[in-house]
N, C-alpha and C positions, 0 to 999 in steps of 0.2 A: 651277560649284559653289564653287570656291575664292574667286571674287570675292564671292559672297554671304556666305561665311564671314567674309572679311576686312572687308567693308563692315558687316556686322551687328555685329561685335565693336567696330569703331570707333564706330558709332552708340551701342552699349550703353555704351562707356566715356564718351562725351560726355554721355549721359544720367545716368550715375552721378556725373559731376563737375558736374552741374547746368548743362551747356552745351547741352543738348537737352531736349526735353520729357521729364519724369520717366516717363511711360507707356512710353517706349522702354527703360527699365531693368528692366521686368518680365521675370522669368525663370521657367522651369519648375523643378520640384524637382531635375531633373538638371543645372541650371545653364544650359540653353539659353535665350539671350535671345530669346524667341519674338517679341515685338513688333518688335525690331530686325531679326530675320530676315524677318518679313513685309514690313516697309518696304523692306528691301534687295531682296527678291524682286519687288516691284512694278516695279522698273526693268527686269525682263525683258520687261515689256509694251511697252517702247519698241521692241523688235524688230519689233513690228507696224507701225511706221511704214513699213516696206518695202512694205506693201500699197498705200499711197497715194503714196509718193515712190519715186524710183529708189534702188536700193541705194547707188549711188555718191554721191548727194546726202546721204543719211543718214550714210554713212561720213564724208563731208566735215564735217558738223556735229559729229560726235563727235571727229574728229581736231582740229578747230579749238578746241573747248572744252577737250579734254584737254591740248592744247599750252599754251594760255593758263593753265589752272589749274596745270599743272606749273611753268611759269615763275614764276607768282605765288607758289607755295609756296616755290620757291627764293629768291625775293626776301624772303619772310618769314623764312626761315632765315638768310639773310645779314644782314638787319637785326637779328635776334635775336643773332647772333654778335657783331656790332659793338657792340651795347648791352652784351653780356656783357663785352667787352673794356673798354668805358668804365667799367663797374661795378667791374671788377678794379682799374683805375687809381685810381678815386675812393676805393676802400677800402684802397689801399696794398698790394695783392697783386701781386707780381712775376709776370709771365707766364712767365718762364723757370723758375719754380719749379713749374709745373704738370706733371703726369705726361706730357703730350704737348703739343707746340707745333707747329702746322702751319708748313711751310716757306713763306716769303714772306708771312706773315700780319702785320698785317691788310691789307696791300696787295693780296693776292690776292682777298680778300673785296670790297674796293672795286672792283677790276677786274671781278670776276664780277657785281657789282651793276650796273655801267654796261652791261656786255654784256647782262644780263638785261632791263634797261629798253629797250635798243635793240631786242632781239627783240620785246618787247611792242609798241613803237611801229611797227616796220616789218613786223610780222606781217600787217598788213592793207593793205600798200601797193597790192595789186591792187584794192582798193576804189576807188582814186583814178585808176588808170591803165587805159586812156586817158581814161576819163571816170568820174565818180562813180557808184558802184553802191550804193544804200542797203542792199540785201539782203546784199551781201558785207560792207559796213561793220558792220552789226549782227552778222553771223555771227562776224566776226573780233574784235570788241571787246566783245561781250556778256559774256564771262567777266570782264573787268576791272570792269564795272559790278556784276555779281553778287558778286564777291569784295569789292569796296569797300563795297557795300551791306550785306553780311553783317557786315563789320568795324564799320561805323558803327552798325548796328542793335545789335550786341552792346555796344559802348561806351555807347550811349544807354540801352539796356534795363537793363543791369546797373549803369550809372552808374560805370563804372570810370575811374580816372584814370591818369595817367602817373607812374611812379616816377622820382625823380632817381637817378642812378647810385649815390650814397652810400646810398640807401634800399633798394636791391635786396637781397633775401635770397639770399646765395650759399652758405649753409651747411646749411640744412635738407635732410636726406636726401642729403647729399653728403660722405661721410666723407673721400674723397681730398682735397678742397679744405680741409677742416677740418685734416687732417694736415699739409698744406703750410703753412698759416698758423701752426699751433702749432709746427711745426719752425722756421719763420722767427723766431717770438717767442723760442724757446729760445736762438737763436744770439746 
């Protein structure tokens, strides 16, 4: 039940931000995002795969996809962090003035990015050893194609561009950063 709750609220938030079909933002009078709950509940039906495949095989599919998506999400977070650091530098904001500065940053982020890419690449090594297995290859690398496809679809569908570091809005809804910059200007 918790997973349906979390998934439905994520889908609802995406729909409200126009990043998912608007119909998924429909809510009941009590605030329950009914369409997002229905969509999230449909994934329970995936459990019926056990009737045609062995439980271990289905579990392996899910573990592989979840692992790849988790690593891809961390890669996205790390790239976003590094872009944030570049935007700070381009806009003349000193990192040491921020309320919190992570130890060994940005080098830790670069290290984590390299390790994450290595995990993605070597996650499917068993598809090649001792001989190539197409089914294993698809299973291990399908998540990368889905993630990249979603990213490209969104970029093309919404015609979004890339911001230069100097153009990034670092201040909207971020009072702490605004205070840091104003404090630096006053000195």
